[in-house]
N, C-alpha and C positions, 0 to 999 in steps of 0.2 A: 497821364502827363506825357507830352511828346518829348522825345529826346532832343537835346539842343542841336541846332543846325551846325554842321561842320563845313568850313570854307577854307579854301587855299587859293593861291593865285600863281600863275606862271606867265612870265613874259618872254617872248622870243623877239630879239632884235637881230635882224639879218642884214648883211651888207655885202658888196663885192668890193674887194680891195683894188686900188688903182695900180695894177701891176700887169706885166705881160708874161704869162696869161693872167686874166683877171681871176682872183681867188675868192671863193665863197667863205664867209665867216658868219657865225651866229653866236650871240651871248644868250644863254638861257638862265634867267633868274627866277627863283621860286621860293615859296614859303608855304607852310601848312597852318601857320598862325598869323592871322592878319593884324592882331593887336600887339605888335612889338616882337613878334617871334623872329627867330634867326632866319636870315636869308641864305640860300644856297645858290651857287652859281658855277657855270662852266662855259667855256668857249669851245666850239666845235668847227671843223673844217669842211663839212659837206652837208647837203640837204638830208641825206640818209642819216647822218649822225644826229642832226637836230631832231628829226622825227623819232629816232630811237631814245633820245633824252626825254623828249615829251612823253613817249610811251612808258618809259620807266617811272616818271613822275606820276602819271595817271595810275599806274599799277600800285604804287605805294600809297597814293591818296585813297583809292577806292578798292584796294585789294580784298578787304574783308566785308564788302557790301554785297548783299543778295540783290541780283537783278530784279527789276519790277516784273 
């Protein structure tokens, strides 16, 4: 019998604030449980911080998975 499929979702919404100078912002919302599980979120102020947040989420999501 196959193990149940595990799914999660992460959404990155990025924008530039209308200021001088323009400032980068991104809201990262994620969950590991698609059927009513708790959402986690954070706001970051640079593209590098957004990439780091996504990388942390991917590590938590697939950290104990053996690569193909």
